[in-house]
Backbone as numpy.savetxt, mean C-alpha at the origin, in Angstrom:
# Nx Ny Nz CAx CAy CAz Cx Cy Cz
8.65 -14.33 8.43 7.52 -13.34 8.22 8.46 -12.17 8.28
9.74 -11.76 8.86 10.77 -10.94 9.01 11.14 -10.58 8.11
11.71 -11.56 7.10 12.08 -11.66 5.77 11.28 -10.33 4.99
9.75 -11.31 5.02 8.89 -10.52 4.10 8.33 -8.76 4.33
8.59 -8.64 5.86 8.52 -7.30 5.93 9.52 -6.56 5.76
10.81 -7.30 6.23 11.55 -6.39 6.10 12.40 -5.79 4.42
11.68 -7.10 3.65 12.07 -6.75 1.97 11.68 -5.90 1.52
10.80 -5.42 1.40 9.96 -3.83 0.95 10.53 -4.09 -1.10
10.34 -2.89 -1.18 10.36 -2.62 -2.49 11.99 -2.46 -2.94
12.94 -2.97 -3.44 14.43 -2.68 -4.04 14.32 -1.79 -5.05
14.94 -0.65 -4.67 15.32 -0.30 -6.71 16.52 -0.85 -7.48
16.43 -0.96 -9.10 17.33 -1.28 -9.33 17.93 -0.49 -10.33
17.79 0.88 -9.59 18.38 1.78 -10.51 17.57 2.52 -11.33
18.43 2.42 -12.73 17.28 2.75 -13.92 16.29 1.94 -14.62
16.14 0.05 -13.95 15.47 -0.17 -14.35 14.06 -0.33 -13.49
13.99 0.51 -12.25 12.84 0.87 -11.01 12.78 0.17 -10.37
11.65 0.14 -9.51 11.33 -0.56 -8.65 11.22 -1.99 -8.51
11.08 -3.04 -7.82 11.23 -4.54 -7.67 10.31 -4.45 -6.24
9.42 -4.98 -6.52 8.64 -5.41 -5.20 9.02 -6.73 -4.54
9.92 -6.98 -3.85 10.76 -8.56 -3.75 9.80 -8.92 -2.39
9.23 -8.08 -1.61 8.47 -8.38 -0.37 6.96 -9.18 -1.03
6.08 -8.26 -2.31 4.88 -8.75 -2.56 5.36 -10.26 -3.18
6.71 -10.33 -4.01 6.88 -11.66 -4.77 7.00 -12.73 -3.60
8.02 -11.95 -2.76 7.80 -13.38 -1.61 6.67 -13.76 -0.76
6.00 -13.26 -0.64 4.65 -13.31 -0.30 3.93 -14.18 -1.07
4.26 -14.07 -2.46 3.33 -14.97 -3.55 4.19 -16.39 -3.71
5.20 -16.16 -3.34 6.15 -17.46 -3.29 5.75 -18.34 -1.93
5.72 -17.68 -0.85 5.45 -18.27 0.60 3.76 -18.79 0.46
3.02 -18.35 -0.41 1.98 -18.74 -0.66 1.71 -20.18 -1.10
2.38 -19.99 -2.38 2.31 -20.96 -3.51 3.21 -22.01 -2.30
4.00 -22.21 -1.43 4.69 -23.25 -1.16 3.84 -23.68 0.38
2.98 -22.76 1.11 2.30 -23.01 2.07 0.93 -23.49 1.75
0.73 -23.75 0.24 -0.61 -23.82 0.10 -1.78 -22.75 0.23
-1.46 -21.61 0.58 -2.68 -20.73 0.94 -2.51 -20.26 -0.71
-4.28 -20.04 -0.56 -4.61 -19.81 -1.83 -4.45 -18.20 -2.10
-4.80 -17.41 -3.30 -4.31 -16.02 -3.01 -5.49 -15.67 -2.95
-6.87 -16.27 -2.84 -8.05 -15.40 -2.17 -7.88 -14.95 -0.92
-6.96 -15.58 -0.10 -6.68 -15.20 1.25 -6.14 -14.31 1.47
-5.22 -13.78 0.31 -4.90 -12.63 0.21 -5.44 -11.17 -0.25
-6.63 -11.53 -0.45 -7.58 -10.24 -1.23 -7.14 -10.20 -2.70
-6.60 -11.38 -3.30 -7.00 -11.66 -4.40 -7.58 -12.04 -5.08
-8.85 -11.38 -5.69 -10.41 -11.92 -5.74 -10.65 -11.33 -7.33
-11.44 -11.77 -8.04 -11.33 -11.08 -9.57 -13.15 -10.58 -9.22
-12.77 -9.24 -9.81 -14.98 -9.01 -9.33 -15.65 -9.55 -10.05
-16.89 -9.27 -10.22 -17.93 -9.86 -10.21 -18.04 -8.90 -11.59
-17.90 -7.51 -11.64 -18.25 -6.82 -12.60 -17.31 -5.65 -12.65
-16.02 -5.83 -13.46 -14.85 -5.35 -13.91 -15.00 -3.73 -14.29
-15.50 -3.28 -14.67 -16.12 -2.06 -15.19 -16.51 -1.40 -14.47
-17.74 -1.66 -13.19 -18.18 -1.05 -12.09 -17.30 -1.13 -10.86
-16.46 -2.18 -10.97 -15.72 -2.24 -9.99 -14.16 -1.22 -9.51
-13.81 -1.03 -11.22 -13.10 0.24 -11.68 -13.50 1.56 -11.51
-14.72 1.84 -11.74 -15.64 3.11 -11.71 -15.84 3.32 -10.31
-16.19 2.21 -9.60 -16.26 3.00 -8.40 -15.00 3.22 -7.65
-13.70 2.34 -8.14 -12.78 2.55 -7.44 -11.88 4.23 -7.82
-12.05 4.42 -9.05 -11.56 5.53 -9.28 -12.73 6.75 -8.89
-13.96 6.74 -8.64 -14.71 7.83 -8.16 -14.25 7.95 -6.88
-14.52 6.72 -5.82 -13.59 6.69 -4.59 -12.61 7.53 -4.37
-11.41 7.11 -5.05 -9.94 7.54 -5.04 -9.84 9.11 -5.35
-10.67 9.23 -6.19 -11.29 11.13 -6.57 -11.30 11.78 -5.33
-12.40 11.22 -4.82 -13.33 11.69 -3.67 -12.13 11.84 -2.42
-11.69 10.80 -2.08 -11.05 10.49 -0.93 -9.54 11.43 -0.86
-9.03 11.51 -2.21 -7.99 12.76 -2.44 -8.54 14.07 -1.84
-9.82 14.83 -3.03 -10.47 16.04 -2.14 -10.40 15.58 -1.23
-11.27 14.65 -0.19 -11.51 15.13 1.14 -10.07 15.33 1.87
-9.29 14.78 1.38 -8.16 14.75 2.29 -7.17 15.90 2.28
-7.02 16.22 0.85 -6.30 17.85 0.30 -6.86 18.96 1.13
-8.07 18.64 0.86 -9.25 19.97 1.54 -9.43 20.27 2.94
-9.53 19.02 3.58 -10.33 19.16 4.95 -9.09 18.49 5.80
-8.78 17.18 5.54 -7.86 16.70 6.61 -6.78 17.31 6.75
-5.65 17.08 5.54 -4.18 17.90 5.66 -3.91 19.14 6.53
-4.99 19.87 5.60 -5.34 21.77 6.64 -5.46 21.56 7.93
-6.10 20.67 8.47 -6.51 20.36 10.45 -5.18 19.96 10.65
-4.49 19.17 10.09 -3.38 18.47 10.44 -1.75 19.06 10.06
-1.91 20.46 9.62 -1.04 21.67 9.19 0.27 20.51 8.13
-0.53 19.97 7.39 0.26 19.30 6.60 0.23 19.88 5.26
1.78 20.04 4.80 2.10 20.71 3.58 1.34 20.15 2.44
0.65 20.70 1.44 -0.14 20.24 0.59 0.67 19.60 -1.09
2.21 19.87 -0.33 2.86 19.00 -1.54 3.42 17.82 -0.68
3.80 16.88 -1.08 4.84 16.15 -0.36 6.22 16.62 -0.65
6.79 17.27 -0.26 8.34 17.74 -0.38 9.06 16.69 -0.87
9.09 15.43 -0.31 9.95 14.37 -0.61 9.79 14.28 -2.24
8.84 14.22 -2.92 8.53 13.98 -4.09 7.85 14.97 -4.68
8.47 16.09 -4.65 8.12 16.95 -5.28 8.82 17.38 -6.69
10.04 16.81 -6.77 10.70 16.90 -7.89 9.82 16.38 -9.20
8.88 15.39 -8.76 8.03 15.06 -10.22 7.24 16.18 -10.69
7.02 16.90 -9.98 5.85 18.15 -10.36 6.48 18.58 -11.46
5.77 18.49 -12.89 6.30 18.79 -14.26 7.42 18.57 -14.72
7.97 17.20 -14.10 9.27 16.56 -14.93 8.37 15.38 -16.04
8.18 15.55 -16.67 7.61 14.73 -18.01 8.41 13.58 -18.20
9.58 13.89 -18.07 10.86 12.67 -18.39 10.33 11.24 -17.32
10.43 11.98 -15.99 10.23 10.93 -14.99 8.43 10.30 -15.04
7.98 10.66 -16.00 6.31 10.04 -15.30 6.34 8.53 -15.96
6.99 7.80 -16.91 7.06 6.53 -17.14 7.91 6.02 -16.14
8.65 6.22 -15.53 9.66 5.58 -14.32 8.64 5.63 -13.04
8.07 6.84 -12.86 7.12 7.29 -11.71 5.71 6.16 -11.61
5.20 5.94 -12.87 3.84 5.16 -13.23 4.29 4.08 -12.60
5.74 3.43 -13.19 5.98 1.79 -13.04 6.58 1.93 -11.40
6.99 3.20 -11.06 7.70 2.34 -9.57 6.34 2.45 -8.26
5.56 3.14 -8.97 3.88 3.83 -8.11 3.14 2.15 -8.39
3.19 1.42 -9.82 2.78 -0.01 -9.72 3.40 -0.95 -8.99
4.72 -1.01 -9.12 5.56 -1.78 -8.49 5.47 -2.03 -6.90
5.30 -0.39 -6.30 5.42 -0.30 -4.70 3.41 -0.43 -4.52
2.77 -0.26 -5.03 1.70 -0.41 -5.20 1.05 -1.81 -4.88
1.54 -2.66 -5.57 1.59 -4.15 -5.94 2.34 -4.63 -4.81
3.55 -4.38 -4.25 4.21 -5.03 -3.03 3.74 -4.81 -1.91
3.65 -3.43 -1.57 2.87 -2.88 -0.15 1.72 -3.50 0.32
0.99 -3.42 -1.22 -0.67 -3.95 -0.60 -0.77 -5.53 -0.42
0.28 -6.46 -0.84 0.44 -7.30 -1.27 0.99 -7.82 0.43
1.76 -7.23 0.69 2.38 -7.50 2.14 1.23 -6.94 3.33
1.29 -5.56 3.30 0.75 -5.07 4.12 -0.94 -5.34 4.80
-1.49 -5.58 3.31 -3.18 -5.30 3.17 -3.50 -6.99 3.21
-2.62 -7.90 2.38 -2.50 -9.34 2.10 -2.29 -10.23 2.89
-0.79 -10.31 2.91 -0.05 -11.29 3.68 -0.19 -10.81 5.27
-0.29 -9.75 5.80 -0.80 -9.63 7.10 -1.99 -9.91 7.59
-3.08 -9.32 6.70 -4.18 -9.85 7.02 -4.68 -11.14 7.66
-3.73 -11.83 6.43 -3.97 -13.17 6.69 -3.65 -13.89 7.77
-2.50 -13.07 7.98 -1.46 -13.77 9.06 -1.83 -13.47 10.42
-2.51 -12.10 10.59 -3.59 -11.35 11.79 -4.73 -12.57 11.61
-5.68 -12.88 10.66 -6.39 -13.59 11.09 -6.61 -15.18 11.53
-4.93 -15.81 11.30 -4.91 -16.75 11.70 -4.20 -16.97 12.95
-3.58 -15.24 13.69 -3.27 -15.53 14.59 -3.96 -14.74 15.84
-5.04 -13.91 15.24 -6.03 -13.68 16.43 -7.37 -13.87 16.31
-7.71 -14.44 15.10 -9.06 -15.15 14.82 -9.76 -13.70 13.50
-10.89 -14.44 13.40 -12.02 -13.41 12.48 -13.20 -12.72 13.25
-13.24 -12.46 14.33 -14.08 -11.92 15.10 -13.64 -10.34 14.90
-14.51 -9.60 15.38 -14.66 -8.28 15.02 -13.74 -7.41 15.58
-13.30 -8.18 16.83 -12.12 -7.36 17.41 -10.94 -7.70 16.86
-10.77 -8.64 16.86 -9.69 -9.43 16.10 -8.90 -8.46 14.63
-10.18 -8.40 14.09 -10.24 -7.41 12.62 -10.02 -6.29 12.95
-10.41 -5.66 13.65 -9.81 -4.48 13.89 -8.55 -4.30 14.75
-8.34 -4.93 15.16 -7.03 -5.02 15.96 -6.01 -5.31 14.87
-6.01 -6.17 13.69 -5.05 -6.67 12.59 -4.75 -5.12 11.63
-6.18 -4.64 11.74 -6.39 -3.30 10.96 -5.55 -2.27 11.63
-5.66 -2.04 12.85 -4.83 -0.85 13.63 -3.29 -1.42 13.55
-3.08 -2.78 13.67 -1.68 -3.12 13.57 -1.34 -3.09 12.61
-1.81 -3.66 11.06 -1.00 -3.31 9.73 -0.86 -1.77 9.68
-1.84 -1.03 9.93 -1.82 0.20 9.76 -0.44 0.89 10.05
-0.38 0.65 11.51 0.58 1.28 12.18 2.28 0.95 11.98
2.12 -0.68 11.53 3.48 -0.99 10.57 3.45 -0.43 9.03
2.50 -0.16 8.53 2.28 0.23 7.41 2.96 1.92 7.52
2.27 2.30 8.41 2.83 3.53 8.82 4.12 4.20 8.99
4.63 3.00 9.80 6.35 3.09 10.30 6.97 2.98 9.29
6.81 2.05 8.19 7.84 2.51 7.14 7.88 3.21 6.68
7.17 4.05 6.77 6.80 5.22 5.63 7.59 6.60 6.71
7.49 6.09 7.80 7.70 7.43 8.62 9.58 7.91 8.48
10.56 7.00 8.38 11.79 7.57 7.43 11.84 8.56 6.54
10.90 7.99 5.55 11.07 8.63 4.01 10.41 9.86 4.24
9.23 10.14 4.59 7.97 10.95 4.37 8.02 11.61 5.90
8.37 10.97 7.28 7.08 11.96 8.17 6.47 11.51 8.83
6.10 12.12 9.85 4.97 11.81 10.61 3.66 12.67 10.08
3.73 13.81 9.69 2.43 14.30 9.41 1.88 13.59 7.96
3.06 13.52 7.18 2.64 12.61 5.64 2.13 11.51 6.10
2.54 10.26 6.36 2.04 9.14 6.74 1.00 9.30 7.64
0.55 10.34 8.27 -1.11 10.29 8.71 -1.93 10.76 7.43
-1.17 11.91 6.59 -2.00 12.44 5.87 -1.98 11.91 4.46
-1.33 11.20 3.65 -1.02 10.53 2.43 -1.70 9.31 2.33
């Protein structure tokens, strides 16, 4: 478990980021006989509707965070760590690839693997699920703390 948690996404220079943690989770699932469904990989019933709802929710969530939550917490409206991406069209392909790799790796580890392990360790009751969500969220924020700072971890 520690190897998966500590592996994260590794940079290969110009080749981009490799989601090592995500790949290790998939390898673990294969070796342990854990079905991908247990990690949250479920085929949507309606692809278009799922995609449309996801995009709409994502936009609404970002607007609420930027206009309400971030100002209340005193967060800078621009994440200064990644501000060099703004207006830098040459970085767009690499940034898109890095976001996809990071998203796959982080969600597979923190939302898939750790939720599955949490349900095995704590059970599937409401309190156990709430505890798993709080624990995985704290670990996810802690992983981003050195890179982005406290306010950014709480608001981005």
